[in-house]
N, C-alpha and C positions, 0 to 999 in steps of 0.2 A: 500563413507564410512565414511569420516571424517564428512561430514554434518550430517549423521545419528547418529554418535557418539556424536557430539556436541548437537544435539537435545535432547539427553537423559539426558544431564546435561547443560542447557542453560546458567547457571550462572558460569559454570566451578568451582563448589565447590570442584572437585576433583584435581584441579590445573594441569590438563593434558596439555602438550605441544604437538600439532599435527604438524607432519612434512610431507610434500609430497615430496618424493625424490625417485630416482632409488635406489634399494637395493645395488647396486655396487658402488654407490657414496654417501656416507652419510657424506659429508663434514661438515654439520652443527652440527653433533654430535662429541663431543671431545673424545679423546682416553680414554679408560679404564673408562667409565662412566656408564656401566650397569653390574649388576650381572647376569642378565638373558636376552637372546634374543630368541624369539619364532618365528618360521616361519611356518604358517599353510597352507599346501597344496600349496606352492608357488615355492619352489626351482626348480621344474621340468618345470615351466613356465617362468623362468628367463634365457634369452639367456646367459648372462655372470654370471652364478651361481658361478664360481670360484671367480670372483670379489666380489660377495655378501658375500661368506664365508670369504674372506680376510677382508672384512669390519666388519663382525660379530666378527671376532678375534680381530680386532683393537679396536672396542668400548667396548668389554668385559673387565671387571676388571681382573687384574692379575690372578695368579694361583687360579683355582677353579670356574671361571666365567662359566656359563652354556649356552649352546645352544641346544635348543630343537626344532626339526623339524618334521613335517609329510609331507610325499610325497606319490605319487602313487608308489606302489611296483614295482621297476624296473624289478624284476624277472618275474612278472606275468601280469603286466599292461603296456605294451609298445605300446599303440595306435593301429594302424591297423595291427601291427604285432602280436597281441594277440587276443584271442576270446574264447568263451565257446564252448565246444563240449558236447552234451548230448547224452547219450546212453539209449535208452529205449527198454527193452527186456520183452515181455510178461507181466506177473504180477509182476515182480521184480520192487522195487523202481528205479527211474531213477539214473544213475551215471553221475557225472559231472567231466569234465576234462578241463584244461586250455591249449590251444595250444599257443605255443610261437615260434617265429622265429626272427632272426636278433637281438639277445639280446646283443651280445658283442660290437657291433659298435654303438657309440653315433650318434643320428640323430634328426632331428626336423620335425614336421609335424603340420598341423592344425587339431585340434580336434573339432568335432561338439558337441555343447551343445544345451540345449533347448533355450537358449537366444542368440546363435551365435557360433562363433568360438574362440578358444584359441590356440595360438601357444604353443606347448609343446616340451620339449627337453628330449629325452630318454637318460639316461646315466646309465651304468651298475653299480652295487654295488661297485665294486673296484674303480670306478672313484670317488664316494662320500668319501670312506675311504681314498683314496690318497690325495684329496683336503682338507679334514678336517685335516689330519696329517701334510700336508705341510704348514698349517696355524696355527700350534701349538695346534690343538685340537685332543683329543682322544675319540673315542666312548666308553662310559661306560655303556650304556643301549640301548637295541634294542627291540622293541615290534612289533608284527604284530596283531593289534587289531581285535577282532572278531566283527561282525556286531551286532548292537543293535536289540532287539526284534521288536522295532518299524520299523526299516528298512526291517527286514525279513518279516514282515507282509505286507508291501507295495510292495516288490520286487517280480516280477514273477520269478519262477525258482531260488529261493533264496538258495537252498541247496548248490550250488556251492560256494557261499560266505562264508559258514560255513567251507568248506573244503580247500579253496584256498584264502589266504589273498591278497586283492588288495591294501592295504595301509601298510605303514611302518612308524614307529615313532622311532626316535633315540635321545639320549641325548649325546652330546659331551661336554667335560670339557676342559677348557684352562689349558694347562700345565704351 
């Protein structure tokens, strides 16, 4: 990813410093050096996500520093313990439901993707709220984004995605 980013600006006219590090060990970044930290679809794939949040809090500038993260929605997308159920009755439009089990207990599992496997860590919503709070961050915005038209056109049985959110975006502010 760093090579791809550098290829877009080979002379580094943007003066970007690229760092390759574990999210839970950002030793090369000094305390209180960022106004905003963004984690896109990553916290649920980090084994020590608590350590990553601790590091986010450390590198954020004092009161008002922002942490914005997107994750798989822990209430509706918890790996092999969740899935779609589709009810088709005669001439009625199909009805989509999301089945969920084993929500409350954190667990990890390998998730299959088109390009291979990712180890994913399911954690219930209260886990995220507790870890953010214990690291001096408070949630001030929470969104369950709707799918884009482009996604809906490509996804088979996309009506379920309109009714049930599979992603969650939150903003937490440093106190």
